[in-house]
Backbone as XML, in Angstrom:
<?xml version="1.0"?>
<chain id="A" units="angstrom">
  <residue number="1" name="MET">
    <atom name="N" x="14.941" y="-25.541" z="-3.371"/>
    <atom name="CA" x="16.221" y="-24.869" z="-3.399"/>
    <atom name="C" x="16.426" y="-24.277" z="-4.791"/>
  </residue>
  <residue number="2" name="SER">
    <atom name="N" x="16.816" y="-23.018" z="-4.848"/>
    <atom name="CA" x="16.976" y="-22.360" z="-6.141"/>
    <atom name="C" x="18.399" y="-22.542" z="-6.665"/>
  </residue>
  <residue number="3" name="ASN">
    <atom name="N" x="18.503" y="-22.524" z="-7.966"/>
    <atom name="CA" x="19.806" y="-22.641" z="-8.603"/>
    <atom name="C" x="20.321" y="-21.245" z="-8.902"/>
  </residue>
  <residue number="4" name="LEU">
    <atom name="N" x="21.366" y="-20.849" z="-8.213"/>
    <atom name="CA" x="21.954" y="-19.538" z="-8.437"/>
    <atom name="C" x="23.094" y="-19.642" z="-9.420"/>
  </residue>
  <residue number="5" name="ILE">
    <atom name="N" x="23.259" y="-18.609" z="-10.201"/>
    <atom name="CA" x="24.376" y="-18.515" z="-11.142"/>
    <atom name="C" x="25.406" y="-17.584" z="-10.514"/>
  </residue>
  <residue number="6" name="TYR">
    <atom name="N" x="26.652" y="-18.014" z="-10.499"/>
    <atom name="CA" x="27.720" y="-17.233" z="-9.905"/>
    <atom name="C" x="28.651" y="-16.728" z="-10.994"/>
  </residue>
  <residue number="7" name="ARG">
    <atom name="N" x="29.177" y="-15.535" z="-10.773"/>
    <atom name="CA" x="30.197" y="-15.016" z="-11.681"/>
    <atom name="C" x="31.427" y="-14.664" z="-10.860"/>
  </residue>
  <residue number="8" name="LYS">
    <atom name="N" x="32.588" y="-14.822" z="-11.484"/>
    <atom name="CA" x="33.829" y="-14.572" z="-10.760"/>
    <atom name="C" x="34.143" y="-13.083" z="-10.808"/>
  </residue>
  <residue number="9" name="ASN">
    <atom name="N" x="34.420" y="-12.538" z="-9.625"/>
    <atom name="CA" x="34.795" y="-11.140" z="-9.510"/>
    <atom name="C" x="36.092" y="-11.097" z="-8.706"/>
  </residue>
  <residue number="10" name="GLY">
    <atom name="N" x="37.208" y="-10.986" z="-9.401"/>
    <atom name="CA" x="38.501" y="-11.054" z="-8.732"/>
    <atom name="C" x="38.726" y="-12.467" z="-8.235"/>
  </residue>
  <residue number="11" name="ASP">
    <atom name="N" x="38.932" y="-12.619" z="-6.957"/>
    <atom name="CA" x="39.136" y="-13.927" z="-6.351"/>
    <atom name="C" x="37.854" y="-14.538" z="-5.806"/>
  </residue>
  <residue number="12" name="TYR">
    <atom name="N" x="36.733" y="-13.828" z="-5.975"/>
    <atom name="CA" x="35.485" y="-14.263" z="-5.358"/>
    <atom name="C" x="34.437" y="-14.630" z="-6.401"/>
  </residue>
  <residue number="13" name="PHE">
    <atom name="N" x="33.582" y="-15.553" z="-6.041"/>
    <atom name="CA" x="32.416" y="-15.872" z="-6.846"/>
    <atom name="C" x="31.198" y="-15.216" z="-6.184"/>
  </residue>
  <residue number="14" name="LEU">
    <atom name="N" x="30.534" y="-14.364" z="-6.931"/>
    <atom name="CA" x="29.368" y="-13.655" z="-6.410"/>
    <atom name="C" x="28.114" y="-14.135" z="-7.134"/>
  </residue>
  <residue number="15" name="PRO">
    <atom name="N" x="27.026" y="-14.301" z="-6.400"/>
    <atom name="CA" x="25.789" y="-14.736" z="-7.071"/>
    <atom name="C" x="25.214" y="-13.596" z="-7.904"/>
  </residue>
  <residue number="16" name="GLU">
    <atom name="N" x="24.667" y="-13.955" z="-9.047"/>
    <atom name="CA" x="23.984" y="-12.968" z="-9.878"/>
    <atom name="C" x="22.535" y="-12.934" z="-9.431"/>
  </residue>
  <residue number="17" name="MET">
    <atom name="N" x="22.221" y="-11.869" z="-8.748"/>
    <atom name="CA" x="20.870" y="-11.735" z="-8.217"/>
    <atom name="C" x="20.252" y="-10.465" z="-8.781"/>
  </residue>
  <residue number="18" name="GLY">
    <atom name="N" x="18.995" y="-10.544" z="-9.105"/>
    <atom name="CA" x="18.280" y="-9.387" z="-9.606"/>
    <atom name="C" x="16.979" y="-9.220" z="-8.861"/>
  </residue>
  <residue number="19" name="LEU">
    <atom name="N" x="16.311" y="-8.151" z="-9.167"/>
    <atom name="CA" x="15.015" y="-7.885" z="-8.554"/>
    <atom name="C" x="13.923" y="-8.669" z="-9.272"/>
  </residue>
  <residue number="20" name="THR">
    <atom name="N" x="12.967" y="-9.126" z="-8.500"/>
    <atom name="CA" x="11.810" y="-9.781" z="-9.108"/>
    <atom name="C" x="10.885" y="-8.709" z="-9.672"/>
  </residue>
  <residue number="21" name="GLU">
    <atom name="N" x="9.903" y="-9.140" z="-10.439"/>
    <atom name="CA" x="8.942" y="-8.194" z="-11.026"/>
    <atom name="C" x="8.219" y="-7.415" z="-9.934"/>
  </residue>
  <residue number="22" name="THR">
    <atom name="N" x="7.863" y="-8.081" z="-8.845"/>
    <atom name="CA" x="7.184" y="-7.420" z="-7.735"/>
    <atom name="C" x="8.080" y="-6.364" z="-7.104"/>
  </residue>
  <residue number="23" name="GLU">
    <atom name="N" x="9.357" y="-6.670" z="-6.962"/>
    <atom name="CA" x="10.285" y="-5.720" z="-6.344"/>
    <atom name="C" x="10.567" y="-4.514" z="-7.227"/>
  </residue>
  <residue number="24" name="ARG">
    <atom name="N" x="10.366" y="-4.633" z="-8.520"/>
    <atom name="CA" x="10.603" y="-3.515" z="-9.439"/>
    <atom name="C" x="9.480" y="-2.488" z="-9.416"/>
  </residue>
  <residue number="25" name="GLN">
    <atom name="N" x="8.301" y="-2.914" z="-9.014"/>
    <atom name="CA" x="7.161" y="-2.004" z="-9.002"/>
    <atom name="C" x="7.308" y="-1.011" z="-7.856"/>
  </residue>
  <residue number="26" name="PRO">
    <atom name="N" x="7.089" y="0.282" z="-8.125"/>
    <atom name="CA" x="7.206" y="1.267" z="-7.046"/>
    <atom name="C" x="6.060" y="1.129" z="-6.045"/>
  </residue>
  <residue number="27" name="LEU">
    <atom name="N" x="6.349" y="1.448" z="-4.803"/>
    <atom name="CA" x="5.326" y="1.392" z="-3.765"/>
    <atom name="C" x="4.494" y="2.664" z="-3.786"/>
  </residue>
  <residue number="28" name="GLY">
    <atom name="N" x="3.225" y="2.515" z="-3.537"/>
    <atom name="CA" x="2.341" y="3.654" z="-3.425"/>
    <atom name="C" x="2.339" y="4.194" z="-2.004"/>
  </residue>
  <residue number="29" name="LYS">
    <atom name="N" x="1.490" y="5.164" z="-1.764"/>
    <atom name="CA" x="1.376" y="5.821" z="-0.466"/>
    <atom name="C" x="1.116" y="4.833" z="0.661"/>
  </residue>
  <residue number="30" name="TYR">
    <atom name="N" x="0.173" y="3.933" z="0.459"/>
    <atom name="CA" x="-0.231" y="3.024" z="1.530"/>
    <atom name="C" x="0.793" y="1.918" z="1.766"/>
  </residue>
  <residue number="31" name="GLY">
    <atom name="N" x="1.475" y="1.485" z="0.725"/>
    <atom name="CA" x="2.552" y="0.513" z="0.884"/>
    <atom name="C" x="3.701" y="1.105" z="1.676"/>
  </residue>
  <residue number="32" name="ARG">
    <atom name="N" x="4.026" y="2.372" z="1.405"/>
    <atom name="CA" x="5.094" y="3.037" z="2.157"/>
    <atom name="C" x="4.694" y="3.259" z="3.617"/>
  </residue>
  <residue number="33" name="MET">
    <atom name="N" x="3.411" y="3.560" z="3.848"/>
    <atom name="CA" x="2.940" y="3.720" z="5.224"/>
    <atom name="C" x="3.046" y="2.401" z="5.989"/>
  </residue>
  <residue number="34" name="ARG">
    <atom name="N" x="2.666" y="1.311" z="5.323"/>
    <atom name="CA" x="2.748" y="-0.011" z="5.951"/>
    <atom name="C" x="4.201" y="-0.361" z="6.261"/>
  </residue>
  <residue number="35" name="LEU">
    <atom name="N" x="5.108" y="-0.060" z="5.328"/>
    <atom name="CA" x="6.531" y="-0.321" z="5.528"/>
    <atom name="C" x="7.039" y="0.436" z="6.743"/>
  </residue>
  <residue number="36" name="ARG">
    <atom name="N" x="6.718" y="1.714" z="6.861"/>
    <atom name="CA" x="7.160" y="2.512" z="7.998"/>
    <atom name="C" x="6.588" y="1.954" z="9.306"/>
  </residue>
  <residue number="37" name="TYR">
    <atom name="N" x="5.309" y="1.570" z="9.271"/>
    <atom name="CA" x="4.686" y="1.003" z="10.468"/>
    <atom name="C" x="5.388" y="-0.289" z="10.891"/>
  </residue>
  <residue number="38" name="LEU">
    <atom name="N" x="5.660" y="-1.166" z="9.927"/>
    <atom name="CA" x="6.327" y="-2.424" z="10.255"/>
    <atom name="C" x="7.713" y="-2.176" z="10.851"/>
  </residue>
  <residue number="39" name="LYS">
    <atom name="N" x="8.472" y="-1.272" z="10.263"/>
    <atom name="CA" x="9.818" y="-0.978" z="10.761"/>
    <atom name="C" x="9.776" y="-0.450" z="12.190"/>
  </residue>
  <residue number="40" name="GLU">
    <atom name="N" x="8.845" y="0.467" z="12.455"/>
    <atom name="CA" x="8.833" y="1.148" z="13.746"/>
    <atom name="C" x="8.096" y="0.380" z="14.836"/>
  </residue>
  <residue number="41" name="ASN">
    <atom name="N" x="7.044" y="-0.369" z="14.473"/>
    <atom name="CA" x="6.183" y="-0.957" z="15.492"/>
    <atom name="C" x="6.143" y="-2.477" z="15.512"/>
  </residue>
  <residue number="42" name="ARG">
    <atom name="N" x="6.535" y="-3.113" z="14.438"/>
    <atom name="CA" x="6.497" y="-4.580" z="14.360"/>
    <atom name="C" x="7.822" y="-5.102" z="13.810"/>
  </residue>
  <residue number="43" name="PRO">
    <atom name="N" x="8.926" y="-4.846" z="14.498"/>
    <atom name="CA" x="10.236" y="-5.230" z="13.953"/>
    <atom name="C" x="10.391" y="-6.728" z="13.733"/>
  </residue>
  <residue number="44" name="GLY">
    <atom name="N" x="9.734" y="-7.548" z="14.547"/>
    <atom name="CA" x="9.823" y="-9.000" z="14.366"/>
    <atom name="C" x="9.193" y="-9.434" z="13.053"/>
  </residue>
  <residue number="45" name="LEU">
    <atom name="N" x="7.992" y="-8.947" z="12.782"/>
    <atom name="CA" x="7.306" y="-9.265" z="11.530"/>
    <atom name="C" x="8.074" y="-8.702" z="10.345"/>
  </residue>
  <residue number="46" name="TYR">
    <atom name="N" x="8.577" y="-7.478" z="10.496"/>
    <atom name="CA" x="9.366" y="-6.837" z="9.432"/>
    <atom name="C" x="10.586" y="-7.688" z="9.079"/>
  </residue>
  <residue number="47" name="THR">
    <atom name="N" x="11.310" y="-8.138" z="10.094"/>
    <atom name="CA" x="12.503" y="-8.954" z="9.864"/>
    <atom name="C" x="12.139" y="-10.291" z="9.231"/>
  </residue>
  <residue number="48" name="ARG">
    <atom name="N" x="11.070" y="-10.907" z="9.727"/>
    <atom name="CA" x="10.634" y="-12.193" z="9.173"/>
    <atom name="C" x="10.270" y="-12.060" z="7.692"/>
  </residue>
  <residue number="49" name="LEU">
    <atom name="N" x="9.562" y="-10.987" z="7.344"/>
    <atom name="CA" x="9.189" y="-10.781" z="5.938"/>
    <atom name="C" x="10.421" y="-10.571" z="5.066"/>
  </residue>
  <residue number="50" name="ILE">
    <atom name="N" x="11.402" y="-9.849" z="5.578"/>
    <atom name="CA" x="12.647" y="-9.636" z="4.819"/>
    <atom name="C" x="13.379" y="-10.958" z="4.615"/>
  </residue>
  <residue number="51" name="LEU">
    <atom name="N" x="13.531" y="-11.720" z="5.700"/>
    <atom name="CA" x="14.281" y="-12.973" z="5.621"/>
    <atom name="C" x="13.602" y="-14.000" z="4.719"/>
  </residue>
  <residue number="52" name="ASN">
    <atom name="N" x="12.286" y="-13.990" z="4.666"/>
    <atom name="CA" x="11.553" y="-14.907" z="3.791"/>
    <atom name="C" x="11.447" y="-14.397" z="2.360"/>
  </residue>
  <residue number="53" name="GLY">
    <atom name="N" x="11.913" y="-13.174" z="2.121"/>
    <atom name="CA" x="11.828" y="-12.587" z="0.789"/>
    <atom name="C" x="10.405" y="-12.201" z="0.410"/>
  </residue>
  <residue number="54" name="LYS">
    <atom name="N" x="9.575" y="-11.941" z="1.397"/>
    <atom name="CA" x="8.155" y="-11.653" z="1.144"/>
    <atom name="C" x="7.770" y="-10.213" z="1.443"/>
  </residue>
  <residue number="55" name="LEU">
    <atom name="N" x="8.717" y="-9.369" z="1.827"/>
    <atom name="CA" x="8.365" y="-8.007" z="2.232"/>
    <atom name="C" x="7.714" y="-7.223" z="1.097"/>
  </residue>
  <residue number="56" name="MET">
    <atom name="N" x="8.356" y="-7.185" z="-0.058"/>
    <atom name="CA" x="7.794" y="-6.401" z="-1.167"/>
    <atom name="C" x="6.459" y="-6.974" z="-1.628"/>
  </residue>
  <residue number="57" name="GLU">
    <atom name="N" x="6.344" y="-8.270" z="-1.624"/>
    <atom name="CA" x="5.072" y="-8.907" z="-1.983"/>
    <atom name="C" x="3.979" y="-8.478" z="-1.010"/>
  </residue>
  <residue number="58" name="HIS">
    <atom name="N" x="4.297" y="-8.486" z="0.274"/>
    <atom name="CA" x="3.352" y="-8.074" z="1.309"/>
    <atom name="C" x="2.943" y="-6.610" z="1.116"/>
  </residue>
  <residue number="59" name="LEU">
    <atom name="N" x="3.919" y="-5.746" z="0.844"/>
    <atom name="CA" x="3.632" y="-4.321" z="0.687"/>
    <atom name="C" x="2.805" y="-4.056" z="-0.571"/>
  </residue>
  <residue number="60" name="GLN">
    <atom name="N" x="3.119" y="-4.748" z="-1.665"/>
    <atom name="CA" x="2.333" y="-4.584" z="-2.893"/>
    <atom name="C" x="0.912" y="-5.092" z="-2.698"/>
  </residue>
  <residue number="61" name="GLU">
    <atom name="N" x="0.770" y="-6.203" z="-1.992"/>
    <atom name="CA" x="-0.562" y="-6.749" z="-1.717"/>
    <atom name="C" x="-1.362" y="-5.788" z="-0.835"/>
  </residue>
  <residue number="62" name="THR">
    <atom name="N" x="-0.696" y="-5.198" z="0.147"/>
    <atom name="CA" x="-1.348" y="-4.205" z="1.005"/>
    <atom name="C" x="-1.823" y="-3.021" z="0.177"/>
  </residue>
  <residue number="63" name="GLU">
    <atom name="N" x="-0.975" y="-2.533" z="-0.705"/>
    <atom name="CA" x="-1.336" y="-1.390" z="-1.560"/>
    <atom name="C" x="-2.559" y="-1.705" z="-2.417"/>
  </residue>
  <residue number="64" name="THR">
    <atom name="N" x="-2.564" y="-2.861" z="-3.043"/>
    <atom name="CA" x="-3.686" y="-3.264" z="-3.898"/>
    <atom name="C" x="-4.971" y="-3.412" z="-3.094"/>
  </residue>
  <residue number="65" name="THR">
    <atom name="N" x="-4.869" y="-4.057" z="-1.947"/>
    <atom name="CA" x="-6.041" y="-4.270" z="-1.092"/>
    <atom name="C" x="-6.601" y="-2.936" z="-0.603"/>
  </residue>
  <residue number="66" name="VAL">
    <atom name="N" x="-5.716" y="-2.047" z="-0.187"/>
    <atom name="CA" x="-6.158" y="-0.742" z="0.305"/>
    <atom name="C" x="-6.855" y="0.037" z="-0.803"/>
  </residue>
  <residue number="67" name="GLN">
    <atom name="N" x="-6.291" y="0.031" z="-1.994"/>
    <atom name="CA" x="-6.896" y="0.786" z="-3.097"/>
    <atom name="C" x="-8.302" y="0.291" z="-3.397"/>
  </residue>
  <residue number="68" name="SER">
    <atom name="N" x="-8.493" y="-1.016" z="-3.462"/>
    <atom name="CA" x="-9.824" y="-1.549" z="-3.768"/>
    <atom name="C" x="-10.787" y="-1.302" z="-2.610"/>
  </residue>
  <residue number="69" name="ARG">
    <atom name="N" x="-10.315" y="-1.478" z="-1.383"/>
    <atom name="CA" x="-11.178" y="-1.241" z="-0.208"/>
    <atom name="C" x="-11.542" y="0.234" z="-0.086"/>
  </residue>
  <residue number="70" name="LEU">
    <atom name="N" x="-10.600" y="1.112" z="-0.385"/>
    <atom name="CA" x="-10.840" y="2.549" z="-0.332"/>
    <atom name="C" x="-11.935" y="2.953" z="-1.310"/>
  </residue>
  <residue number="71" name="GLU">
    <atom name="N" x="-11.898" y="2.391" z="-2.489"/>
    <atom name="CA" x="-12.923" y="2.688" z="-3.493"/>
    <atom name="C" x="-14.308" y="2.263" z="-3.008"/>
  </residue>
  <residue number="72" name="VAL">
    <atom name="N" x="-14.409" y="1.078" z="-2.424"/>
    <atom name="CA" x="-15.690" y="0.576" z="-1.918"/>
    <atom name="C" x="-16.213" y="1.472" z="-0.793"/>
  </residue>
  <residue number="73" name="ILE">
    <atom name="N" x="-15.350" y="1.792" z="0.160"/>
    <atom name="CA" x="-15.765" y="2.607" z="1.301"/>
    <atom name="C" x="-16.178" y="3.996" z="0.842"/>
  </residue>
  <residue number="74" name="MET">
    <atom name="N" x="-15.400" y="4.579" z="-0.073"/>
    <atom name="CA" x="-15.732" y="5.924" z="-0.571"/>
    <atom name="C" x="-17.092" y="5.927" z="-1.249"/>
  </residue>
  <residue number="75" name="ASN">
    <atom name="N" x="-17.367" y="4.919" z="-2.064"/>
    <atom name="CA" x="-18.666" y="4.852" z="-2.733"/>
    <atom name="C" x="-19.802" y="4.741" z="-1.723"/>
  </residue>
  <residue number="76" name="GLN">
    <atom name="N" x="-19.600" y="3.935" z="-0.682"/>
    <atom name="CA" x="-20.622" y="3.797" z="0.358"/>
    <atom name="C" x="-20.852" y="5.121" z="1.090"/>
  </residue>
  <residue number="77" name="LEU">
    <atom name="N" x="-19.766" y="5.807" z="1.434"/>
    <atom name="CA" x="-19.893" y="7.068" z="2.159"/>
    <atom name="C" x="-20.511" y="8.164" z="1.294"/>
  </residue>
  <residue number="78" name="VAL">
    <atom name="N" x="-20.186" y="8.174" z="0.010"/>
    <atom name="CA" x="-20.787" y="9.154" z="-0.903"/>
    <atom name="C" x="-22.295" y="8.940" z="-0.959"/>
  </residue>
  <residue number="79" name="GLU">
    <atom name="N" x="-22.696" y="7.699" z="-1.038"/>
    <atom name="CA" x="-24.123" y="7.375" z="-1.086"/>
    <atom name="C" x="-24.810" y="7.723" z="0.231"/>
  </residue>
  <residue number="80" name="GLN">
    <atom name="N" x="-24.192" y="7.386" z="1.353"/>
    <atom name="CA" x="-24.783" y="7.670" z="2.663"/>
    <atom name="C" x="-24.938" y="9.166" z="2.915"/>
  </residue>
  <residue number="81" name="ASN">
    <atom name="N" x="-23.958" y="9.953" z="2.459"/>
    <atom name="CA" x="-23.966" y="11.397" z="2.709"/>
    <atom name="C" x="-24.662" y="12.190" z="1.599"/>
  </residue>
  <residue number="82" name="ASN">
    <atom name="N" x="-25.193" y="11.466" z="0.617"/>
    <atom name="CA" x="-25.940" y="12.092" z="-0.479"/>
    <atom name="C" x="-25.121" y="13.166" z="-1.202"/>
  </residue>
  <residue number="83" name="VAL">
    <atom name="N" x="-23.871" y="12.849" z="-1.480"/>
    <atom name="CA" x="-23.001" y="13.736" z="-2.245"/>
    <atom name="C" x="-23.157" y="13.349" z="-3.717"/>
  </residue>
  <residue number="84" name="THR">
    <atom name="N" x="-23.819" y="14.215" z="-4.488"/>
    <atom name="CA" x="-24.184" y="13.886" z="-5.856"/>
    <atom name="C" x="-23.500" y="14.820" z="-6.848"/>
  </residue>
  <residue number="85" name="GLU">
    <atom name="N" x="-23.636" y="14.486" z="-8.104"/>
    <atom name="CA" x="-23.133" y="15.352" z="-9.171"/>
    <atom name="C" x="-23.918" y="16.660" z="-9.217"/>
  </residue>
  <residue number="86" name="GLU">
    <atom name="N" x="-25.165" y="16.615" z="-8.784"/>
    <atom name="CA" x="-25.968" y="17.839" z="-8.728"/>
    <atom name="C" x="-25.360" y="18.830" z="-7.744"/>
  </residue>
  <residue number="87" name="LEU">
    <atom name="N" x="-24.900" y="18.322" z="-6.598"/>
    <atom name="CA" x="-24.231" y="19.184" z="-5.634"/>
    <atom name="C" x="-22.965" y="19.763" z="-6.243"/>
  </residue>
  <residue number="88" name="LYS">
    <atom name="N" x="-22.252" y="18.963" z="-6.985"/>
    <atom name="CA" x="-21.023" y="19.424" z="-7.642"/>
    <atom name="C" x="-21.324" y="20.562" z="-8.607"/>
  </residue>
  <residue number="89" name="ASP">
    <atom name="N" x="-22.419" y="20.426" z="-9.371"/>
    <atom name="CA" x="-22.799" y="21.473" z="-10.319"/>
    <atom name="C" x="-23.301" y="22.726" z="-9.609"/>
  </residue>
  <residue number="90" name="TRP">
    <atom name="N" x="-24.022" y="22.534" z="-8.499"/>
    <atom name="CA" x="-24.657" y="23.643" z="-7.809"/>
    <atom name="C" x="-23.682" y="24.399" z="-6.907"/>
  </residue>
  <residue number="91" name="ASP">
    <atom name="N" x="-22.850" y="23.672" z="-6.145"/>
    <atom name="CA" x="-21.915" y="24.290" z="-5.196"/>
    <atom name="C" x="-20.631" y="23.465" z="-5.134"/>
  </residue>
  <residue number="92" name="GLN">
    <atom name="N" x="-19.681" y="23.831" z="-5.992"/>
    <atom name="CA" x="-18.444" y="23.050" z="-6.091"/>
    <atom name="C" x="-17.659" y="23.008" z="-4.789"/>
  </residue>
  <residue number="93" name="MET">
    <atom name="N" x="-17.593" y="24.114" z="-4.081"/>
    <atom name="CA" x="-16.815" y="24.146" z="-2.837"/>
    <atom name="C" x="-17.415" y="23.216" z="-1.784"/>
  </residue>
  <residue number="94" name="ALA">
    <atom name="N" x="-18.732" y="23.162" z="-1.704"/>
    <atom name="CA" x="-19.380" y="22.242" z="-0.761"/>
    <atom name="C" x="-19.104" y="20.804" z="-1.168"/>
  </residue>
  <residue number="95" name="TRP">
    <atom name="N" x="-19.124" y="20.534" z="-2.476"/>
    <atom name="CA" x="-18.850" y="19.178" z="-2.973"/>
    <atom name="C" x="-17.410" y="18.775" z="-2.646"/>
  </residue>
  <residue number="96" name="VAL">
    <atom name="N" x="-16.463" y="19.691" z="-2.891"/>
    <atom name="CA" x="-15.051" y="19.403" z="-2.610"/>
    <atom name="C" x="-14.864" y="19.153" z="-1.116"/>
  </residue>
  <residue number="97" name="GLY">
    <atom name="N" x="-15.477" y="19.980" z="-0.286"/>
    <atom name="CA" x="-15.375" y="19.794" z="1.161"/>
    <atom name="C" x="-15.945" y="18.453" z="1.595"/>
  </residue>
  <residue number="98" name="ALA">
    <atom name="N" x="-17.100" y="18.104" z="1.042"/>
    <atom name="CA" x="-17.726" y="16.820" z="1.384"/>
    <atom name="C" x="-16.852" y="15.653" z="0.925"/>
  </residue>
  <residue number="99" name="MET">
    <atom name="N" x="-16.301" y="15.735" z="-0.276"/>
    <atom name="CA" x="-15.451" y="14.651" z="-0.785"/>
    <atom name="C" x="-14.166" y="14.521" z="0.030"/>
  </residue>
  <residue number="100" name="ASN">
    <atom name="N" x="-13.576" y="15.648" z="0.433"/>
    <atom name="CA" x="-12.373" y="15.591" z="1.278"/>
    <atom name="C" x="-12.689" y="14.950" z="2.625"/>
  </residue>
  <residue number="101" name="SER">
    <atom name="N" x="-13.829" y="15.295" z="3.179"/>
    <atom name="CA" x="-14.252" y="14.700" z="4.444"/>
    <atom name="C" x="-14.451" y="13.188" z="4.288"/>
  </residue>
  <residue number="102" name="ILE">
    <atom name="N" x="-15.083" y="12.789" z="3.207"/>
    <atom name="CA" x="-15.310" y="11.370" z="2.939"/>
    <atom name="C" x="-13.984" y="10.641" z="2.745"/>
  </residue>
  <residue number="103" name="GLN">
    <atom name="N" x="-13.068" y="11.262" z="2.028"/>
    <atom name="CA" x="-11.743" y="10.663" z="1.812"/>
    <atom name="C" x="-11.041" y="10.444" z="3.150"/>
  </residue>
  <residue number="104" name="ASN">
    <atom name="N" x="-11.095" y="11.448" z="4.022"/>
    <atom name="CA" x="-10.460" y="11.326" z="5.336"/>
    <atom name="C" x="-11.113" y="10.237" z="6.174"/>
  </residue>
  <residue number="105" name="GLN">
    <atom name="N" x="-12.435" y="10.150" z="6.148"/>
    <atom name="CA" x="-13.133" y="9.097" z="6.890"/>
    <atom name="C" x="-12.739" y="7.715" z="6.374"/>
  </residue>
  <residue number="106" name="ALA">
    <atom name="N" x="-12.705" y="7.575" z="5.062"/>
    <atom name="CA" x="-12.348" y="6.289" z="4.457"/>
    <atom name="C" x="-10.916" y="5.899" z="4.813"/>
  </residue>
  <residue number="107" name="GLU">
    <atom name="N" x="-10.004" y="6.866" z="4.771"/>
    <atom name="CA" x="-8.613" y="6.560" z="5.101"/>
    <atom name="C" x="-8.462" y="6.161" z="6.568"/>
  </residue>
  <residue number="108" name="GLU">
    <atom name="N" x="-9.203" y="6.787" z="7.460"/>
    <atom name="CA" x="-9.134" y="6.406" z="8.871"/>
    <atom name="C" x="-9.588" y="4.948" z="9.058"/>
  </residue>
  <residue number="109" name="ILE">
    <atom name="N" x="-10.618" y="4.554" z="8.351"/>
    <atom name="CA" x="-11.084" y="3.168" z="8.407"/>
    <atom name="C" x="-10.008" y="2.233" z="7.877"/>
  </residue>
  <residue number="110" name="ILE">
    <atom name="N" x="-9.422" y="2.593" z="6.736"/>
    <atom name="CA" x="-8.367" y="1.793" z="6.112"/>
    <atom name="C" x="-7.160" y="1.661" z="7.037"/>
  </residue>
  <residue number="111" name="PHE">
    <atom name="N" x="-6.768" y="2.765" z="7.663"/>
    <atom name="CA" x="-5.610" y="2.714" z="8.558"/>
    <atom name="C" x="-5.840" y="1.710" z="9.686"/>
  </residue>
  <residue number="112" name="ALA">
    <atom name="N" x="-7.032" y="1.742" z="10.262"/>
    <atom name="CA" x="-7.339" y="0.844" z="11.370"/>
    <atom name="C" x="-7.449" y="-0.608" z="10.919"/>
  </residue>
  <residue number="113" name="GLU">
    <atom name="N" x="-7.985" y="-0.835" z="9.704"/>
    <atom name="CA" x="-8.211" y="-2.200" z="9.222"/>
    <atom name="C" x="-6.987" y="-2.845" z="8.587"/>
  </residue>
  <residue number="114" name="LEU">
    <atom name="N" x="-6.190" y="-2.072" z="7.856"/>
    <atom name="CA" x="-5.169" y="-2.694" z="7.023"/>
    <atom name="C" x="-3.741" y="-2.210" z="7.223"/>
  </residue>
  <residue number="115" name="ILE">
    <atom name="N" x="-3.553" y="-0.978" z="7.626"/>
    <atom name="CA" x="-2.192" y="-0.430" z="7.695"/>
    <atom name="C" x="-1.576" y="-0.634" z="9.069"/>
  </residue>
  <residue number="116" name="PHE">
    <atom name="N" x="-2.271" y="-0.189" z="10.106"/>
    <atom name="CA" x="-1.702" y="-0.178" z="11.458"/>
    <atom name="C" x="-2.176" y="-1.361" z="12.288"/>
  </residue>
  <residue number="117" name="ILE">
    <atom name="N" x="-1.994" y="-2.564" z="11.754"/>
    <atom name="CA" x="-2.349" y="-3.771" z="12.490"/>
    <atom name="C" x="-1.128" y="-4.667" z="12.609"/>
  </residue>
</chain>
């Protein structure tokens, strides 16, 4: 049980509550996607996370996990598709197209594994 500090406001005592360090950190793209998914498709889990005070922690953890997993998948796909710095030097547009394709493939994997579950 936590010890709350109350301050008097008129005739009422209100708890002094602030944001935790995790709640102060802004959400990235994938954390916001997870939040929207939870609200629209998993309202029970969304409500449970809010009531337990774990929603922001869950979203920040999702963001961190997605970022690290995305990096691993992208590196694997770059290697598999033989997208090299030589290609970048020789034909930048082909390199950009290949990297965009790899990014999209990696994000589709991430969405299925971590965001929309």
